[in-house]
Structure formats: structure tokens, C-alpha cells
N, C-alpha and C positions, 0 to 999 in steps of 0.2 A: 521445554516444557512438552514436547512431542505430540500425542494425539489429542484431541479434545473432543468431546462429544455435547452435544447441547448448544444451548444460546449463551451466547456472550454477553457479560453484565453491560447495560447500558453506558454508553460512549467510549467503549472500547472500540478501537479499529478491528474489523471483523471481516473485510474483504476486501479486496483490489481487483480491479478489472481494465480493461484497455481495448479501443476501437481498433481494427486491421483493416488497413487497404487493399489487402490481399490475404484472405484469412489462412490458405494452405502455407505461404510463405511465412507467415508469423508462426504459427504452429510449429513449423518444420525448426524454425530459429531456434524457439523455446524449448523444442525437445532436444536440440542439439546442446542447448546450454545449460537447461536447468533439470532436464531428463523427465518433461512434463508427458502426461499421455491425455487425450483429451475424451470429452463424452458430451452427448447433447447436438445442438447443430440445427435443430429441427425448426420449422418455418413458423410453429406457435409462438417462438420466443425470438424470432429474427434471426435465427442462425447462430445464436450466443452458444458459446461452448463451455464448458468447467473444464479446465485445468487441473491433473492430478497427479499427486507425487506421492508414492507408497500406498496407492489406491484409495488417496482420500483428496478432498476438495483443498485447491490451494489459491486458486485464480479464475479469473473469468475472461476471454477473448470472444469479441464479436466484430462480425463484418461492419464497416464503416458505412454508414447511409449515404447516399449519392449527394445527398445536400451539404455534407460535411466532410466530401473527400478531400478538401484542400485545408481544412482545419488543422490546427497543430494537435498533434496527439501525445497523450500524458496518462499515465496510470492514475485512476480514480481511487481514493480511499474511502472505503465506506465506514461509518461510525455505528454501532446497534444501539438500537432502540426499543422500548417494550411498545413504544405509541408514537407512531412514525407522524401523525396529525399533529398530537400535543407537542412533539419537538419540534415540527416545522413553525408551528406558533412561536415556541421560544425563540427558536431561531431568528425570527423576525424581530421579536419584543426586545433582543439582546442587539439589535442591529447589524443583523444578516439580512441577506435574501434569497428567496426560492427561485431558483432557476429553473428546476424542473418539478412541477407540482407532486405531490405525494399522488402514487398510482399503485394499482395492485399488480403484482406480478404471477399471474395464474396461483396456486396454491404454495409458491414457494416462498413469496413474502409480500413486503409492502416497501416501496424505496421513494426516494426525492433525492434532487442534487440541489446543493445549496451554495451561498457565497457566506463566509463567515463575515466579521465586520471590518476586517482588514480587505477583504475582496478575494480570499482564498478558496477556490472551490473543493469540497467535499461531499459524500453521498451518506443518506441515511440509509440503513436497513433492519427493517423489523421483520426479523425470521418468523418463516412459516416452515415446510419441509424442507427449506435449505438453510441451515444456521450459519453459514460462512465458512471460514477456516476450520478445517477437520485436522490439520497438521501445522503446528508451527515451531519454529528454531530447528528444524531439521532439514538435510540437503531440499533444495526445490520447494522449500515453502517459505514463507514470511518470516524474517527474523527480527526486523525492526520497522516502525512505521513513525515519522516525525514530521512536523510542520515546520516550515522555516518562512518565517512572516516579516513584512516590513514594520508590523506594530507589534512589537514581543509583548508589552505591557497590555495593550488592547487584545490580544488575541488569546492571554492567559483570562483577562476578565470575561470575554465572550464565554470561552469553553467552560470556565467556572460556572456562570450563569445557568448556562444552557444543560449542560452536563454534569456539574458538580465536582469537575476536576481540581484538584489538589496537587501544589505542586513541590518538587525539591530542588532546588539551585544546585547545578553543576557545572555550570560555564567557567570555560577558563578566562584568564585576564583578556578584555578586550572581544569576550565572545559571550553574548546572552546564549544561555541554554538551560533548560528547566525540564524533568521528568514530571511526567502527571502519571496520577492514580485515579481511578473510578470509583465512585462509591461503593463500599464492599470489595475492592480491589485487593489481592494480597502482595501485589508487586506492580513496579511503573508499568502502565501500558504502552508508553510511548514517549516523546519528548515535544518540547517546542521549543523553537530557537530564534535568533535573530538573523533575517535574509541579508545575504551578502553577493556581491559578484561571484564569490568562489563557490558558495554554497547554493546559490539560486533562492526561490521561493516556491512556496506552495507544499502540498503534502506529498511525503514521497515514502516507496517501499525499499528495503533492503532486502534481496532473498538470499539464505542461506546456501552454501553450497561447501563441499568437502575440501576444495581446495580453490581458492581465489584465483591463483595462477594458471591453472588447468580452465576455469571457467574464462578467465580472459582471454586465453587461447581459442576457446570456444568459440566464442562472442566474435573474435576476428575471424575466424574461419568461416561462420556462419552467415557473415554480411552485416554483422552490426559494427559499432564503432566505440572504444574504449576512451574515456574521456581525459585521461591520466592516469599514470603508472599506478599500481596496486600499494599502498601504503600501510604501515603498522601503526595502530592506535593501542589505547588501555585495553582495549574487550576483543583484539583479534587484528584482523585484517581487513581491508577495505578496497573495493575498487569502483568508479562508476562509469555507466555505460550507457548506450543509447540502441533501442532495438531497431527494428527494419523500418519503421516508418519515423524514426526519431523521437519516441517515447523514451525517457529517461529513468533508469534504474540503478540501485547499488547492488552490488555482489559482496557479501560478509561472509569470511571464514575462519580459521584457525590463525595464529599467526605463523610466519615463515618457521619460525624456531619450532614449534610445536610440531608442524608437519614434519620437519626434519628428525623429530625425537621420535615420532611414532614409527619412523620408518628406520631408524639406527637399530 
């Protein structure tokens, strides 16, 4: 898709962020792995910084509050909404729970943190001057976002009720998985699958890179952890990694054969 201007359709994964125990260390890590540069960091928003790739916003990093220093770290995925208050009500009506109430973030937008009906956390983002991702499907930006849930059918019902998702079954034998499309969407906006020991659970993000193998080497050199060897699948090449504070993310790029063809 490349660059994106304006607000995202309601229900679309539109932003990701995570807390960092050592912000300088985490910025250096993602700069080395994904080529990010950073802006922001003022006291007004608690030191929150925006990551940029190609001059476009792609993610957020924030210093960990002292009360959460020992809490497990993860990337939070935010779903777009045109009315955060109304969507928060819909979340509760569908069996979810509001963890952090709807709050104004200056002129940037309005946010809330929720659990869905299966207990999986996600964020709501009602855009103000900050619309979310300004770049997708390009190196350094989010390439795919999906949910692995212990309640595959229940989660589908929850997100259909709250956001109007429709589904296209894609799971292989023995694995539940479906692509979801938001109302008015021209293509799938993400996926929902059944949680497993191998796949874990919760919302997750895969960042695009030009070369998965080069990114894996950069992860290890920068002090992260690669949790399995890169592997090929239908749409390209994928690897899973942990950042400096143990936050999980994936790295997605062209297949090894495609890379070899491009350099031949």
C-alpha cells in the first residue's frame, strides 16, 4: 500500500506502540533493525516518541512508568474508531472490558485500552492531528497485524459486533484462521486465528523489511532475541523476535528465492 494520508476506516489496525524500560536502548535497537528515526519525547506526553520510516509515522515508543517496570512488555495494537466513547460502550456490550478509560491525548486524538471478550488486550484510537500509520507495507512499517485468540469463534463474534468485521476463512488443516475486512474496506485489514503454543496469543505486529535474514542478524547484533529460524510461507519470509524488553514482534519480507532473483 505504501504511504497513507488521513484517517483509517473504523476497525482497521491503525497504530502500534510499546513501553521501554530504557528508551535510548530501545530506540537504538529499532534504529538498527528497522531503520527508524524518532521525534517527540516531550514531557507533555510523558516522553512518548514517534518512530518514523521514510519520513512517515510507523510506531510509538514510550518510557515505562516506574509502577510498571516489572510488567511484561508487548506491542499494543490500536483499532481505529470515529467515536471512542461509543466504541467503548460497544466493547462492554459485546462482553469486553475497558482497562484504561477513554481519554483525550492533547490534540493528537482520543484513546482507550480494552480487553476483548476472550481477554485479549487492544487499544482504541480516535484520530485528531495524529492519524496513525502514515506508511504500511514498506520496509520499517507494519506489514500485517493479527490476533491469536483462545476463543476463535467468540473473537470473531466480538469484533463483528463492535466493528462490523466480515471474514474470509484461510486456515490450513488443524489451524483456525480468517482474514477480516472492515466495513467499506477494499481489502483485508488483518487476521484472527486460534491461539496455540507455537503461535502464542494476543494481537501482534509484523514489520516489513527488505531482507528477513539481514534483519535477523541485526536483531542479534543489537541485543534482541530471534525465537526461531526464518521460514518461508505462502506470502514471503517470516521470523519472530523479541526486543530489548522481551516485547514480541515479527519480521516479514520477500522470500529468499525472490531476494536471490533480485540480485542475480
